[in-house]
C-alpha positions as CSV (number, residue, x, y, z in Angstrom):
1,M,159.3,43.9,116.5
2,L,156.5,42.6,118.7
3,T,156.7,45.6,121.0
4,F,156.1,48.0,117.9
5,V,153.0,46.2,116.9
6,R,151.4,46.4,120.3
7,S,152.2,50.1,120.6
8,G,150.6,50.7,117.2
9,S,147.5,48.8,118.3
10,A,147.3,50.7,121.5
11,A,147.4,54.0,119.6
12,V,144.6,52.9,117.3
13,A,142.5,51.8,120.2
14,L,143.0,55.1,121.9
15,T,142.0,57.0,118.8
16,V,138.8,55.0,118.4
17,A,137.9,55.4,122.0
18,A,138.3,59.2,121.8
19,G,136.1,59.3,118.7
20,L,133.4,57.3,120.5
21,A,133.6,59.7,123.4
22,L,133.1,62.7,121.2
23,V,130.1,61.1,119.5
24,S,128.6,60.3,122.9
25,C,129.0,63.9,124.0
26,S,127.4,65.4,120.9
27,S,124.2,63.2,121.3
28,D,123.7,64.0,125.0
29,S,120.0,64.6,125.8
30,D,121.0,67.8,127.8
31,D,122.2,69.5,124.6
32,T,119.6,72.3,123.7
33,S,121.2,73.6,120.6
34,T,119.0,73.7,117.5
35,P,120.1,71.1,114.9
36,S,121.2,72.7,111.7
37,T,119.0,72.3,108.6
38,A,120.1,72.0,105.1
39,R,119.9,75.2,103.0
40,P,117.5,75.0,100.0
41,T,119.0,75.3,96.7
42,A,117.9,78.0,94.2
43,P,115.6,76.8,91.4
44,D,116.9,76.4,88.0
45,T,115.6,79.5,86.2
46,A,116.7,78.3,82.8
47,S,113.4,76.3,82.5
48,F,111.2,79.4,83.3
49,S,109.4,81.3,80.5
50,G,108.0,84.8,80.6
51,T,108.5,87.5,83.2
52,P,106.8,87.0,86.6
53,P,104.6,90.0,87.5
54,T,105.9,92.3,90.3
55,A,103.6,93.2,93.2
56,L,103.3,96.8,91.8
57,K,102.2,95.6,88.4
58,S,99.7,93.2,89.9
59,D,98.2,95.9,92.1
60,A,97.9,98.3,89.2
61,A,96.3,95.8,86.9
62,S,93.8,94.9,89.7
63,A,93.0,98.6,90.2
64,V,92.4,99.1,86.4
65,E,90.2,96.1,86.2
66,S,88.3,97.2,89.2
67,A,87.8,100.7,87.7
68,R,86.7,99.2,84.4
69,A,84.2,96.9,86.2
70,A,82.8,99.9,88.2
71,A,82.5,102.1,85.1
72,S,80.8,99.3,83.2
73,A,78.3,98.7,86.0
74,A,77.6,102.5,86.2
75,A,77.1,102.7,82.5
76,S,74.7,99.8,82.5
77,S,72.8,101.2,85.4
78,A,72.6,104.7,83.7
79,S,71.4,103.0,80.5
80,A,68.8,101.0,82.3
81,A,67.6,104.1,84.1
82,A,67.4,106.1,80.9
83,S,65.5,103.3,79.1
84,S,63.1,103.0,82.0
85,F,62.5,106.8,82.0
86,E,61.9,106.9,78.3
87,A,59.5,104.0,78.5
88,S,57.4,105.7,81.1
89,V,57.3,108.9,79.1
90,S,56.5,107.1,75.8
91,A,53.7,105.0,77.4
92,E,51.9,108.2,78.5
93,A,52.5,110.5,75.6
94,E,53.5,108.8,72.3
95,R,50.1,109.1,70.7
96,A,49.8,112.9,71.5
97,N,53.4,113.4,70.2
98,L,52.7,111.6,66.9
99,A,49.6,113.7,66.5
100,A,51.6,116.8,67.1
101,E,54.2,115.9,64.5
102,S,51.4,115.2,62.0
103,E,49.7,118.5,62.8
104,L,52.9,120.6,62.3
105,K,53.7,119.2,58.9
106,D,51.3,121.7,57.3
107,V,52.2,124.7,59.5
108,D,54.1,127.6,58.0
109,G,56.4,129.7,60.1
110,Q,56.4,129.3,63.9
111,G,52.7,128.6,64.3
112,N,50.0,130.5,66.2
113,A,50.7,129.4,69.8
114,M,54.4,130.4,70.5
115,S,53.2,132.7,73.3
116,E,51.3,129.9,75.0
117,V,54.4,127.6,75.3
118,S,57.5,127.8,77.6
119,M,60.2,125.3,78.6
120,T,62.2,124.5,81.7
121,G,65.0,122.0,82.2
122,T,64.9,118.7,84.0
123,P,67.8,117.4,86.2
124,R,69.6,114.6,84.5
125,S,69.6,112.7,87.8
126,A,65.8,112.4,87.4
127,T,66.0,111.2,83.7
128,G,68.7,108.5,83.8
129,G,71.2,111.0,82.3
130,L,69.1,112.0,79.3
131,L,68.5,115.6,78.3
132,A,64.9,116.4,78.8
133,V,62.8,119.6,79.1
134,V,59.3,120.2,80.4
135,V,57.2,121.9,77.8
136,T,54.5,123.9,79.6
137,I,51.5,124.5,77.4
138,T,48.8,126.8,78.7
139,N,45.4,127.3,76.9
140,T,44.9,131.1,77.2
141,T,41.9,131.1,74.9
142,G,38.2,130.9,75.9
143,K,37.6,127.5,74.3
144,T,38.9,124.0,74.3
145,A,42.0,123.5,72.2
146,S,44.7,121.1,71.3
147,Y,48.4,121.9,70.8
148,A,51.4,120.7,68.8
149,V,54.9,121.8,69.7
150,Q,58.3,121.2,68.0
151,V,61.4,121.3,70.1
152,D,64.8,121.5,68.4
153,F,68.1,120.5,70.1
154,L,71.0,122.6,68.9
155,D,74.7,122.1,69.2
156,G,77.3,124.7,70.1
157,S,77.3,126.1,66.6
158,G,73.5,126.5,66.5
159,K,73.0,123.6,64.2
160,V,69.8,121.5,64.8
161,V,71.0,117.9,65.5
162,E,67.7,116.5,66.8
163,T,64.0,117.4,66.7
164,R,61.3,116.1,69.0
165,Y,57.5,116.7,69.0
166,V,55.2,116.9,72.0
167,G,51.5,117.6,72.2
168,A,48.5,118.2,74.4
169,E,44.9,117.5,73.4
170,N,41.6,119.0,74.5
171,L,42.8,121.5,77.0
172,E,40.1,123.5,78.6
173,P,40.3,127.3,78.8
174,G,43.1,128.1,81.3
175,E,44.2,124.5,81.6
176,K,47.9,123.6,81.5
177,A,49.8,120.5,80.3
178,Q,53.4,119.7,80.8
179,P,54.7,117.0,78.4
180,L,58.4,116.2,78.2
181,A,60.7,116.6,75.2
182,V,63.5,114.0,75.6
183,S,66.7,114.0,73.5
184,R,68.2,110.6,72.6
185,K,71.6,112.1,71.9
186,P,74.7,111.4,74.1
187,A,75.4,113.8,77.0
188,E,78.4,115.2,75.1
189,P,78.5,117.5,73.3
190,V,76.0,119.5,75.3
191,L,72.8,120.5,73.4
192,T,70.5,123.4,73.9
193,P,66.7,122.9,73.5
194,K,64.7,125.6,71.7
195,T,60.9,125.9,70.9
196,A,60.9,125.9,67.1
197,R,57.1,125.9,66.4
198,A,53.9,125.7,68.4
199,Q,50.4,125.4,66.9
200,R,47.0,125.5,68.5
201,Y,44.3,123.6,66.6
């Protein structure tokens, strides 16, 4: 009985010694293997709400927002340019234009100076996007005269959608004036300017 116990103790001792040897080998400082790391666990998606945006959707939304911002800036810039252009024209010619409108109220027909008036277009790039025409008035008589001109803006069907008045005062014989008739209507639909009446007084 005593012999069996000693043999069992020896077996246990050998097993413990072997285990210690293995531990000692695995912690040797010459071992260059990379220690393993624990793998992260996936998040619990049950607590999420909504749908996360994909990269494609985010890029598209960003592009749309950028385009809207650019369009808004361009529109603001064009509006400011148009306002500035109108202000400069009005400051120089408003009184003459009001006098022209007043003068034409009592004129029958096309007036007596249609042959002394012509029109040429103005690039929209120079007017802040507005439709404007240069009305050239030439005094072909032998004495000083003033002029009143009515410019109608017609749509594609020939209907008058806007009327503007311009004038020139005290032109000497042979002298020329070039006031601007400016439409305040949007760029679309495209309008066509036409000299409706011209009166020398």
